[in-house]
C-alpha positions as CSV (number, residue, x, y, z in Angstrom):
1,L,0.0,0.0,0.0
2,T,2.8,2.4,0.9
3,Y,4.7,1.9,-2.4
4,S,1.6,2.2,-4.5
5,S,0.5,5.3,-2.6
6,I,3.9,6.9,-3.2
7,I,3.6,6.2,-6.9
8,N,0.1,7.6,-7.0
9,T,1.1,10.7,-5.0
10,G,4.0,11.2,-7.5
11,I,1.6,11.1,-10.4
12,N,-0.8,13.4,-8.7
13,E,2.0,15.9,-7.9
14,V,3.3,15.9,-11.4
15,I,-0.1,16.2,-13.2
16,V,-2.5,17.9,-10.8
17,T,-0.5,20.1,-8.4
18,G,0.9,22.4,-11.0
19,I,-2.4,23.0,-12.7
20,I,-4.2,23.7,-9.4
21,T,-1.5,26.0,-8.2
22,I,-1.7,28.2,-11.3
23,M,-5.5,28.1,-11.0
24,F,-5.4,29.1,-7.4
25,V,-3.2,32.2,-8.1
26,D,-5.5,33.3,-11.0
27,C,-8.7,32.8,-8.9
28,A,-7.3,34.6,-5.9
29,S,-6.5,37.6,-8.2
30,L,-10.0,37.4,-9.7
31,V,-11.6,37.3,-6.2
32,A,-9.6,40.4,-5.2
33,K,-10.9,42.2,-8.2
34,E,-14.4,40.9,-7.4
35,K,-14.8,39.1,-10.8
36,Y,-16.8,36.2,-9.4
37,E,-18.2,35.0,-12.7
38,E,-14.7,34.7,-14.1
39,V,-13.8,32.6,-11.1
40,K,-16.6,30.2,-11.9
41,V,-15.4,30.0,-15.5
42,K,-11.8,29.5,-14.4
43,A,-12.8,26.8,-11.9
44,S,-14.9,25.0,-14.5
45,S,-12.3,25.1,-17.2
46,T,-9.7,23.8,-14.7
47,I,-11.9,20.8,-13.7
48,K,-12.6,20.1,-17.4
49,S,-8.9,20.3,-18.3
50,L,-7.9,18.1,-15.4
51,I,-10.5,15.5,-16.3
52,F,-9.4,15.7,-20.0
53,V,-5.8,14.9,-18.9
54,L,-6.6,12.5,-16.0
55,I,-9.0,10.1,-17.7
56,P,-6.4,9.0,-20.3
57,A,-3.6,9.1,-17.7
58,T,-5.7,6.9,-15.4
59,A,-6.3,4.4,-18.2
60,G,-2.6,4.4,-19.1
61,V,-1.6,3.7,-15.5
62,I,-4.2,0.9,-15.2
63,V,-2.9,-0.7,-18.4
64,L,0.8,-0.1,-17.5
65,A,0.7,-0.6,-13.8
66,K,3.0,-3.5,-13.6
67,P,5.7,-2.0,-15.9
68,I,5.5,1.3,-14.0
69,V,6.0,-0.4,-10.6
70,S,8.6,-2.7,-12.1
71,L,10.6,0.2,-13.4
72,I,10.5,2.1,-10.2
73,L,10.7,-0.7,-7.5
74,Y,11.6,-4.1,-8.9
75,R,15.0,-4.9,-7.4
76,G,16.4,-6.3,-4.2
77,N,13.8,-7.9,-2.0
78,F,11.0,-6.6,-4.2
79,D,9.9,-9.8,-5.9
80,D,7.1,-10.9,-8.2
81,T,4.6,-11.1,-5.3
82,S,5.4,-7.6,-4.2
83,L,5.1,-6.5,-7.9
84,A,1.7,-8.0,-8.2
85,L,0.4,-6.6,-4.9
86,T,1.8,-3.1,-5.5
87,S,0.5,-2.9,-9.1
88,N,-2.9,-4.0,-8.1
89,C,-3.0,-1.4,-5.3
90,L,-1.8,1.3,-7.7
91,V,-4.7,0.5,-10.1
92,F,-7.2,1.1,-7.3
93,Y,-5.4,4.3,-6.1
94,I,-5.2,5.7,-9.6
95,I,-9.0,5.3,-10.1
96,G,-9.6,8.0,-7.5
97,I,-7.1,10.5,-8.8
98,A,-9.8,12.4,-10.8
99,F,-11.9,12.7,-7.7
100,V,-9.0,13.9,-5.6
101,A,-8.1,16.5,-8.2
102,V,-11.7,17.9,-8.3
103,N,-11.8,18.0,-4.6
104,S,-8.5,20.0,-4.6
105,V,-9.9,22.4,-7.0
106,I,-13.0,22.9,-5.0
107,V,-11.0,23.4,-1.8
108,K,-8.7,26.0,-3.6
109,I,-11.6,27.9,-4.9
110,F,-13.0,28.4,-1.4
111,Y,-9.5,29.3,-0.1
112,S,-9.4,32.0,-2.8
113,F,-12.6,33.4,-1.2
114,K,-10.9,33.1,2.2
115,D,-13.7,30.7,3.2
116,T,-12.0,28.2,5.5
117,K,-15.2,26.8,7.1
118,T,-16.4,25.4,3.8
119,T,-13.0,23.9,3.0
120,T,-13.1,22.2,6.4
121,V,-16.6,20.8,5.7
122,V,-15.5,19.6,2.3
123,S,-12.4,18.0,3.7
124,I,-14.4,16.2,6.5
125,V,-16.9,14.9,3.9
126,S,-14.1,13.7,1.7
127,I,-12.5,11.9,4.7
128,A,-15.8,10.4,5.7
129,I,-16.4,9.1,2.1
130,N,-12.9,7.7,2.0
131,I,-13.4,5.8,5.3
132,C,-16.7,4.5,4.3
133,L,-15.3,3.2,0.9
134,N,-12.4,1.7,2.7
135,F,-14.7,-0.4,4.9
136,V,-17.0,-1.3,2.0
137,L,-14.2,-2.1,-0.5
138,S,-12.1,-4.0,2.1
139,T,-15.0,-6.6,2.4
140,F,-14.7,-7.3,-1.3
141,F,-10.9,-7.0,-1.8
142,G,-9.5,-7.9,1.6
C-alpha cells in the first residue's frame, strides 16, 4: 500500500498540483478584483482540463501498472509477489485521482474566497467518504 500510494502521489503531484497552483493564483486575483463570474469560468475550465488529462492518464496507468511499478521498484527484496500486490493497489489508487483533483480544485476555490469553514466541511466529507469506501471495499478485496 505504501509503495503504490507513493507512486500515486507522485503522479498526482506531477499532473495535478501544478495546474491547481496556477488556477489558485488566478482565482485569488480574480476574487480580489471581485470578478466572481470569471472565477466560476476558471474553476470550470480547470476541472474540465484536469479530467481531460486524468482520464487517459488513469487508463494508461491501469494498463501499464506492472511495468511502472517494475521500473520504479523491482530490485532487491521486491519480488514478483510484491510487484503483483503493489501494481494491483496502484490500479485502485489511480481510479480515485480524478476525484482527488476535483476535490482539490473545490478546496482551492474556497480558499481564494478566504472561506475556510467550507473547506473544512469539504475535507471532512471527503475523509468520511474515504473511510466508508475503505470499509465497504475492504470486504470485497481484503
